[in-house]
C-alpha positions in Angstrom: 67.7 -235.2 -47.8 65.3 -232.6 -46.5 61.7 -233.6 -46.1 58.7 -231.5 -47.2 56.4 -230.8 -44.2 53.7 -228.3 -43.2 55.4 -226.6 -40.2 53.5 -224.4 -37.7 54.3 -220.8 -38.4 54.6 -220.0 -34.7 57.3 -222.6 -34.2 59.7 -221.0 -36.7 62.4 -218.6 -35.5 64.2 -216.3 -37.9 68.0 -216.6 -38.2 69.6 -213.5 -36.7 72.6 -214.0 -39.1 70.5 -214.1 -42.3 71.8 -211.7 -45.0 68.6 -209.7 -45.6 68.3 -207.0 -43.0 65.6 -204.7 -44.6 62.1 -205.8 -45.3 60.0 -203.4 -47.4 56.4 -203.5 -46.0 54.9 -202.7 -49.4 56.7 -205.6 -51.0 55.6 -207.9 -48.1 52.0 -206.8 -48.6 52.3 -207.7 -52.3 53.7 -211.1 -51.4 51.0 -211.7 -48.9 48.3 -211.0 -51.5 50.1 -213.4 -53.9 50.1 -216.1 -51.2 46.4 -215.5 -50.5 45.3 -215.5 -54.2 47.8 -218.0 -55.8 49.1 -220.0 -52.9 52.7 -220.9 -51.9 54.6 -221.9 -55.0 58.0 -222.6 -53.3 58.6 -224.1 -49.8 60.8 -222.3 -47.3 63.9 -224.0 -45.8 64.2 -224.7 -42.1 66.4 -226.7 -39.8 65.1 -228.6 -36.7 66.2 -226.9 -33.5 64.9 -229.0 -30.5 61.1 -228.8 -30.6 61.3 -225.7 -32.8 62.7 -224.8 -36.3 65.3 -222.2 -37.3 64.7 -220.5 -40.6 67.4 -221.0 -43.2 65.9 -219.5 -46.4 62.5 -217.9 -47.2 62.1 -215.3 -44.5 59.9 -213.0 -46.7 57.5 -215.9 -47.4 57.4 -216.8 -43.7 56.7 -213.1 -42.7 54.0 -212.9 -45.4 52.3 -216.1 -44.1 52.5 -214.8 -40.5 51.0 -211.5 -41.7 48.0 -213.4 -43.3 47.5 -215.3 -40.0 48.3 -218.7 -41.6 48.7 -221.5 -39.1 51.2 -223.6 -41.1 53.6 -223.1 -44.0 55.2 -225.6 -46.5 58.8 -226.1 -45.6 61.8 -228.4 -46.5 63.1 -229.5 -43.1 66.8 -230.2 -42.6 67.9 -232.5 -39.9 69.0 -231.1 -36.5 72.7 -230.6 -36.0 75.5 -228.3 -37.1 75.6 -227.7 -40.9 78.6 -228.4 -43.0 81.2 -225.6 -43.2 79.3 -222.5 -44.3 76.3 -224.6 -45.1 73.3 -222.6 -43.9 74.9 -219.2 -44.4 75.9 -220.3 -47.9 72.4 -221.5 -48.7 70.9 -218.2 -47.5 73.3 -216.1 -49.5 73.0 -218.2 -52.6 69.2 -218.1 -52.5 69.1 -214.4 -52.0 71.6 -213.8 -54.8 69.6 -216.0 -57.2 66.4 -214.1 -56.4 68.3 -210.7 -56.4 66.7 -210.0 -53.0 69.7 -208.3 -51.4 70.8 -204.7 -51.8 74.6 -204.1 -52.3 75.3 -203.4 -48.6 73.4 -206.5 -47.4 75.2 -208.6 -50.0 78.6 -207.3 -48.9 77.9 -207.8 -45.2 76.6 -211.3 -45.9 79.8 -212.3 -47.8 82.0 -210.8 -45.1 80.0 -212.6 -42.3 80.3 -215.9 -44.2 84.1 -215.4 -44.6 84.6 -214.5 -40.9 82.3 -217.2 -39.5 83.7 -220.0 -41.6 87.3 -218.8 -42.1 86.9 -218.7 -45.9 89.0 -216.7 -48.3 87.5 -214.6 -51.1 88.6 -217.3 -53.5 86.8 -220.0 -51.6 83.6 -218.0 -51.3 83.7 -217.2 -55.0 84.2 -220.9 -55.9 81.2 -221.9 -53.7 79.0 -219.3 -55.2 80.2 -219.9 -58.7 81.4 -216.3 -59.2 84.7 -214.7 -60.2 86.9 -213.8 -57.3 87.1 -210.2 -58.6 83.3 -209.9 -58.2 83.5 -210.8 -54.5 86.4 -208.3 -54.1 84.3 -205.6 -55.8 81.3 -206.3 -53.5 83.4 -206.2 -50.4 84.8 -202.8 -51.4 81.6 -201.3 -50.2 82.5 -202.1 -46.6 85.7 -200.0 -46.9 83.9 -196.6 -47.3 82.0 -194.4 -45.0 78.3 -195.2 -44.2 77.0 -192.2 -46.1 78.6 -193.6 -49.3 77.2 -197.0 -48.5 73.7 -195.5 -48.2 74.2 -193.6 -51.5 75.0 -196.9 -53.3 71.9 -198.6 -51.7 69.8 -195.6 -52.7 70.8 -195.9 -56.4 70.2 -199.7 -56.3 66.6 -198.9 -55.2 66.2 -196.6 -58.2 66.6 -193.3 -56.4 68.3 -190.4 -58.2 71.6 -188.8 -57.1 73.2 -191.9 -55.6 76.4 -193.8 -56.3 77.0 -197.1 -58.0 79.4 -199.8 -56.8 81.5 -198.9 -59.8 82.1 -195.4 -58.4 83.3 -197.0 -55.1 85.6 -199.5 -56.9 87.2 -196.8 -59.1 87.8 -194.5 -56.1 89.3 -197.2 -53.9 91.5 -198.5 -56.7 93.0 -195.1 -57.3 93.4 -194.4 -53.6 95.3 -197.7 -53.3 97.6 -196.8 -56.2 98.3 -193.3 -54.7 98.6 -194.8 -51.2 96.2 -192.1 -49.9 93.1 -193.5 -48.1 91.5 -190.1 -47.8 91.4 -189.8 -51.6 88.6 -192.3 -52.0 86.2 -190.2 -49.8 87.3 -187.1 -51.6 86.5 -188.6 -55.0 83.1 -190.0 -53.9 82.1 -186.6 -52.4 83.0 -185.0 -55.8 81.0 -187.7 -57.6 77.9 -187.1 -55.5 78.2 -183.3 -55.7 78.7 -183.3 -59.5 76.4 -186.3 -60.2 79.2 -188.1 -62.1 78.1 -191.0 -64.2 80.1 -194.3 -64.0 81.9 -193.4 -67.3 82.8 -189.9 -66.0 84.1 -191.4 -62.8 86.3 -193.8 -64.8 87.5 -190.9 -66.9 88.4 -188.7 -63.9 90.3 -191.5 -62.2 92.2 -192.2 -65.4 93.2 -188.5 -65.6 94.5 -188.7 -62.1 96.4 -191.9 -62.8 98.0 -190.3 -65.9 98.7 -187.0 -64.2 99.8 -187.6 -60.5 100.2 -183.9 -60.0 96.6 -183.2 -60.8 94.1 -182.4 -58.1 90.8 -184.4 -57.9 88.8 -181.2 -58.4 90.6 -180.3 -61.6 90.1 -183.8 -63.0 86.3 -183.6 -62.3 86.2 -180.1 -63.8 87.8 -181.4 -67.0 85.5 -184.3 -67.2 82.4 -182.1 -66.8 83.9 -179.7 -69.3 84.2 -182.5 -71.9 80.5 -183.4 -71.3 79.4 -179.8 -71.8 77.6 -179.2 -75.1 79.9 -177.3 -77.5 78.8 -174.0 -79.1 78.8 -173.7 -82.9 82.1 -171.7 -82.6 83.7 -174.5 -80.7 82.7 -177.3 -83.1 85.3 -177.7 -85.9 84.2 -177.9 -89.5 84.0 -181.5 -90.7 87.0 -182.5 -92.8 89.3 -179.9 -91.3 92.5 -180.9 -89.5 90.9 -179.8 -86.2 87.9 -182.1 -86.7 90.2 -185.0 -87.7 92.2 -184.5 -84.5 89.1 -184.4 -82.4 88.0 -187.8 -83.8 91.5 -189.1 -83.2 91.4 -188.0 -79.5 88.1 -189.8 -79.0 89.5 -192.9 -80.7 92.6 -192.8 -78.5 90.4 -192.6 -75.3 88.4 -195.6 -76.5 91.5 -197.5 -77.4 93.1 -196.7 -74.0 90.0 -198.1 -72.3 90.2 -201.4 -74.3 93.9 -201.7 -73.7 93.4 -201.2 -69.9 90.8 -204.0 -69.9 93.2 -206.3 -71.7 95.9 -205.5 -69.2 94.0 -207.6 -66.6 93.9 -210.7 -68.9 96.4 -213.4 -67.9 98.2 -215.2 -70.8 97.5 -218.5 -69.0 93.8 -218.3 -70.2 94.6 -217.3 -73.8 94.8 -219.8 -76.7 98.3 -219.7 -78.3 97.1 -218.2 -81.6 95.2 -215.4 -79.8 98.2 -214.7 -77.5 100.5 -214.4 -80.6 98.1 -212.1 -82.4 97.8 -209.8 -79.3 101.6 -209.8 -78.9 102.1 -208.8 -82.5 99.5 -206.0 -82.4 100.8 -204.6 -79.0 104.4 -204.6 -80.3 103.3 -202.7 -83.4 101.3 -200.3 -81.2 104.3 -199.8 -78.9 106.5 -198.9 -81.9 104.0 -196.5 -83.3 103.3 -194.9 -79.9 107.0 -194.4 -79.3 107.3 -192.5 -82.6 104.3 -190.4 -81.9 105.6 -189.5 -78.4 109.0 -188.5 -79.9 107.3 -186.2 -82.5 104.9 -184.7 -80.0 107.6 -184.0 -77.3 110.0 -182.4 -79.8 110.3 -178.6 -80.1 108.7 -177.0 -83.2 112.2 -176.7 -84.7 113.1 -180.3 -84.0 109.7 -181.4 -85.4 110.4 -179.5 -88.6 113.8 -181.1 -89.0 112.4 -184.6 -88.3 109.7 -184.0 -90.9 112.3 -182.8 -93.4 114.4 -185.9 -92.8 111.5 -188.2 -93.2 110.6 -186.5 -96.5 114.2 -187.0 -97.7 114.2 -190.7 -96.8 110.8 -191.2 -98.5 112.2 -189.5 -101.7 115.3 -191.8 -101.6 113.1 -194.9 -101.2 110.8 -193.8 -104.1 113.8 -193.1 -106.4 115.2 -196.6 -105.7 111.8 -198.1 -106.5 111.7 -196.2 -109.8 115.2 -197.4 -110.7 114.2 -201.0 -109.9 111.1 -200.8 -112.0 113.1 -199.3 -114.9 115.7 -202.0 -114.7 113.0 -204.7 -114.9 111.5 -203.1 -118.0 114.8 -202.7 -119.8 
C-alpha cells in the first residue's frame, strides 16, 4: 500500500511518458492561488526511484507547488520497482480521464502509448478503464487523420469556434473505410471545416454518400446546406396540403432511418427474448411496408395508376364480402 509522506519538491522528476503534454499557464496560476489560499486537498502519486521520486499522477499540482516555491508536497509513495503490466501508465490515464484533464489528442496518444508499451488490445484497455471498446476505437480514430484536423478537434474541445468534433472524424473515417478510399476522409473533413458543418449535418452528408455511391462529397454537402437554408414563404407548403404532409413524412423517414441505423449495431446476444421478438415483429412489418412503397415509387405513372386501380377493385370486393357476411348474420 502506498504511504502518505511529505516529499521534497526538488526530488520529484516528471514522467516523460505522462499523457498530458500541454500545461496552460493561466490554469496553473489559478491552481497555484488555490494551493496558497486553500491548501493541498489531494496528494500526488509518486514512485521511489533510487534516492529520488518519479511522478505518476498529479503533475499540475506538483508544477503549481514548484511555482509557489514550496519545499515539500504531500504525496502517496509507491514502492520502488517495476509496476504491474500497464500499472503507472494506466493510473495516469485513469486519473486524467476522471478529472477530464486531457484534450482529445492527448487522450488518444495516451491510449495508443499504453497499448504499444504493454501489448494491450483495444478490448483489454477498455476493460481496464471501464469503458466500451467502441469508445476506445473512436478516440484512436483521431490518430488516423492529418495533424491539421487533429488540431481542429483540439481547438473545438477548448471552446474555440470553427473546429471539428471527434464525431466529424469518426463519420469521415467510417465512410472512407466503407468506400475503400483513404483520401475521402480528408476531403470530407476539409468540406466540414470550410462549410462549418454541425455534427448532425456531417452525419447527414455521410448518409447521403452511403445511400448514393455515385454522389460526389461536394454535392452531398451542398444538399445538406440547402436543407438547412431557411425557406421563403413561396417554398413553404400550406399546412394540411399533400405537399406539407409529404414534407412531414420525409422528416419522419429521416429520423426513423437514424434510429434504425443505431439499432443495427445492437447484438441480439444482449437483448431480452421478449424485446428481441418485439423488434423482429416490427422490423418484419417495416420490411413488408417498405417493399410495397418501393414498388409503388419505382413504377411508371401508368403502372402506378394500374396498381391503384387494382387495389381499389380488391378493396371493393373485400367490402362486398363483409356486407354479405353482416347481412347473413342478421337474417
